[in-house]
C-alpha positions in Angstrom: -3.3 -0.9 -13.3 0.6 -2.0 -13.4 3.1 -1.2 -10.8 5.1 1.2 -12.9 2.1 3.3 -13.4 1.2 3.6 -9.8 4.9 4.7 -9.3 4.5 7.0 -12.1 1.2 8.7 -11.0 2.4 9.5 -7.6 6.0 10.6 -8.4 6.9 7.7 -6.2 10.1 5.5 -5.9 10.2 1.7 -5.6 12.2 0.8 -2.4 12.2 -3.2 -3.1 14.3 -5.0 -5.7 13.1 -4.2 -9.2 11.4 -7.4 -10.5 8.6 -7.9 -12.9 5.6 -7.7 -10.6 3.1 -9.0 -13.1 0.0 -8.8 -10.9 -2.5 -6.0 -11.6 -3.7 -3.8 -8.9 -7.2 -2.7 -9.3 -7.8 -1.2 -5.8 -6.6 0.5 -2.7 -6.9 1.4 0.8 -5.4 4.2 2.8 -5.0 3.5 6.6 -2.3 3.8 9.6 -3.8 1.3 11.8 -3.4 -2.1 10.8 -6.3 -3.6 12.9 -8.4 -1.2 10.4 -6.5 -2.9 7.3 -7.3 -6.4 8.8 -10.9 -5.6 9.0 -11.5 -3.6 6.1 -9.3 -4.2 3.1 -10.4 -6.5 0.2 -7.7 -9.1 -0.8 -5.3 -8.1 -3.8 -5.4 -4.3 -3.0 -2.5 -1.5 -2.6 -2.3 -0.1 0.9 -1.1 3.6 1.4 0.0 4.2 5.0 2.4 6.3 6.7 3.4 3.6 9.2 6.6 2.2 8.2 7.6 -0.8 10.4 8.2 -4.5 9.8 4.5 -5.2 11.1 3.1 -3.4 7.7 4.7 -6.3 5.7 3.4 -8.9 7.8 -0.1 -7.2 7.7 0.4 -7.3 4.2 0.8 -11.0 4.0 -2.2 -11.8 6.0 -4.6 -9.5 4.3 -3.2 -10.6 0.7 -2.2 -7.0 0.0 -0.2 -6.5 -3.3 1.8 -3.6 -2.7 2.5 -1.0 0.1 2.8 2.7 -0.6 4.3 4.9 2.1 3.4 8.6 2.1 4.4 12.0 3.2 8.1 10.9 2.3 8.2 8.3 4.9 11.0 5.6 4.3 11.1 2.0 6.2 14.0 0.7 7.8 16.4 -2.1 6.2 14.5 -4.7 8.0 11.0 -3.7 6.5 12.4 -3.7 3.0 14.2 -7.1 3.6 11.2 -8.7 4.6 9.1 -7.1 1.6 11.8 -8.4 -0.8 11.8 -12.0 0.7 8.2 -11.9 0.5 7.9 -10.3 -2.9 5.6 -7.3 -1.8 6.6 -3.9 -3.6 7.3 -1.1 -1.3 6.7 2.5 -2.9 7.4 5.9 -1.1 6.0 9.3 -2.1 6.1 12.7 -0.8 2.5 13.1 -1.3 0.1 12.9 1.6 -2.5 10.2 1.9 -5.3 12.1 1.0 -3.6 13.5 -2.4 -2.1 10.0 -3.0 -5.4 8.3 -2.6 -7.2 10.8 -4.8 -4.6 10.8 -7.7 -4.8 6.9 -7.5 -8.8 6.8 -7.3 -9.2 9.3 -10.2 -6.8 7.3 -12.4 -9.2 4.3 -12.0 -8.3 2.3 -8.8 -11.4 1.4 -7.0 -11.9 1.7 -3.2 -11.0 -1.7 -1.6 -12.0 -0.5 1.9 -15.0 -2.6 3.3 -17.7 -1.0 5.6 -16.7 -1.0 9.3 -18.7 -3.5 11.6 -18.6 -1.5 14.6 -19.8 1.5 16.0 -17.4 4.5 17.1 -19.4 5.6 20.2 
């Protein structure tokens, strides 16, 4: 799926510089804990999150995330946007909640790129 399709589906807004992002996105994961992202996401995914600090972009670099989608109308600060522009990681914001945004993207064909947890919650 192209980035522009994702933006349209979730009625989003691209926050980073407009570029021709040519990489397709075929899966996604929703999470607010970056430790969960690092432990559970497959490479080349979209990340949906409500966390909007620079650490999200740094995590995206480590985990080979193709785009970050901020849910619930969250907007990152200028520093986060600057880092994302430098690293060419598109940032999108949507007013939708995480559950609804994930559902819309999954229904449109994005696969779950969340791996099973290897630890117990006990």
